[in-house]
N, C-alpha and C positions, 0 to 999 in steps of 0.2 A: 452484596446489594441486590443482585438478581434473585438469589435464593430467598432473601427476605421479602422482596416484592411478590414472588410467586406464592409464598406462604400466605401473605395477606389476601391475594386474589383468590386462592383456593379456599381459604377460610370464609371469605365473603360469599362465594358461590355456594358453599355448603350451608351457610346460615340462610341464604335466600331460598334454597330448596327446602330446608326444614320449615321455614315459615309458610311457604306455599303449600306444603303437604299437610300441615297441621290445622289449617283454618278454612279450607274451602269445601269440604265434602260433608253431606249429611245423608242419613238414612232413616228409615222408620222401621219399627218392629213392634211386637206385642210384648208387654211386660209379663214377667212370670213370677208373681209374688206369692209366696207361701203364707200360711196363717200362723206359723210358728215364729217367734222372735228369738229363738235360741240357736239358729244357725242352719237349719235344714231347708232346702227348697222343696216344695211339694209338687212341682210339675216336672214332667219328663222332658228332657231336652231333645232337640232334633239333632241330626247328624250335621257336623260342620263340613263346609266345602273342603275338598281334598287339597286345595292350594293354600288354605289358611294355616298359620302357625299353630302348633300345639304346645302345651305347657306342662303337662303332668302325666306321670305314669303311676303314681300312687293313689290310694283311695282318698286321702285327705288332700284336696286341691289347694286349700288355703291353710297357711300356718302363721304363727306369730313369732317375732324375734325382737330383740332389742338392738337398736342401731342409733347412731348419732345423726340427728336431724337438726340442722341450723345450730350446731354446737351443743345440743342437749340430747341426753340419752332418752329415747322414746321407744315404746312398744309399737311395732309396725306390723302390717300384713305382708306376707310373702307368698310366693308360689311354693310348690312342693320341693323345689330345688333351693329354696332359701333366698331367691332373688326378690328384691323390693317391688311391691305393687304400688301403682299410682292411679289417680283419677284425674280426669280432664274437666275443667269447669264448663266447657262448651257442651258437654254431654247433658242429656236429660235422662230421666228414669225410663223413657221409652224410645230414645234416639241416641245412637252413638255418632258423634261428630268426627271422630278420628277413624277414617276408612281409607281405602286405596293407598296412595303413597305414604300417608301418615303412619300406617301400621308397620312400615319398614323401620321406622325409628322407634315407634311405640307399639310393639307387638301386643295384641289383646290377649288376655288370659281366657283361653277357651276351655269349655267343658267337653271332653271327649269320652267320658266314662258313661256308665249306665247307673240308674238309680238316682239317689239324692246327692246334691252338691254338699260336701262336708268340709269341716275344718278340723285341724288336729287338736284344737283347744276350744273351749266354750267361748263364744263371742256374744257381746251384748246386742249386736245388730243382726240383720237378716241377710242370708246368702240366697241368691236367686240366679237364674239363668235367663238371659235376654237373647232371643233370636234376632239377629240383625245382619247387615251386610258382611260382618266379620265372621259370622257363624254363631255358635251357641256361646255367647260371651258371659263370663261370670260377673256378677254384680254384688256389691256389698252396700246395703242400705240404699239401693237404687242407683248406685254409681258404677258404671262399667269399669272394669279393672284392666290395667295395662302394665307391662314391664317396660323398661327403658333400655334401649340398645347401648347407651353410654355407661350402664352399670355392667361391669365385667366379673364381679364376684359378689357372693352373698354379703349383705350388710352395707353395701354402697347405696347412697341416696343422691347420686349425681343429678337426677332429674327434678329434685325438689325446687319448686318455684320457677322453673323455666318458663319464660315468656309471661309470667304472672298467671298461668293457666294450668300448670301441671303440678300436682302436689302428692306427697307420700300419703298413702291410705293407712289409717290407724284404726284400731278397734272402736274408737270414739267418734268416727266419722258420722256426721249428722245425716239424717234421712233425707234423701233427694225426693222432692214432691212433684216431679214432672217439669220443673223449670230449671234454669241455670242455678248452679249451687253457689254462684258468686265467687269470691276470692278467698274462701276459708282455707285453712291449712290441714284440716282433717284431724287435728288434735287440739 
């Protein structure tokens, strides 16, 4: 009984910290949109802060893979290690809402390379880099991209639909026009 009660209390505290970290912080930044719609950013990124998480060591920062999302096989966006990428509906094309404590659970996909942001396959949307409080954060169609700490292996989509605000990023993700993207699923 004591173990069961401790588990409930621990889970409740974790959920409260998660909710608090994901909804309270905002930042501003300047958008970095290229003129190409085939996947290359045309602006040079700035250096990310040394304390920010990094995501890729290969030249192709964004990849695609097939994964099961809500019971359906879908083409999704992943980082260079094959981990699922997500977007947050509270973000805008010029502002990342997930910063500070939130990025411990949702690490941003940062561009630490030089030159253009690239993908391993041709994407119908636009890859860009947004300089914000998280560093040089990768965006797809104006949506800042994140990984989820609850995914421990490639192909997992455990963050899909969390809090009605976090969704798997897919190649068909609609363009973000500076406002909230609503509650769409990205596919």
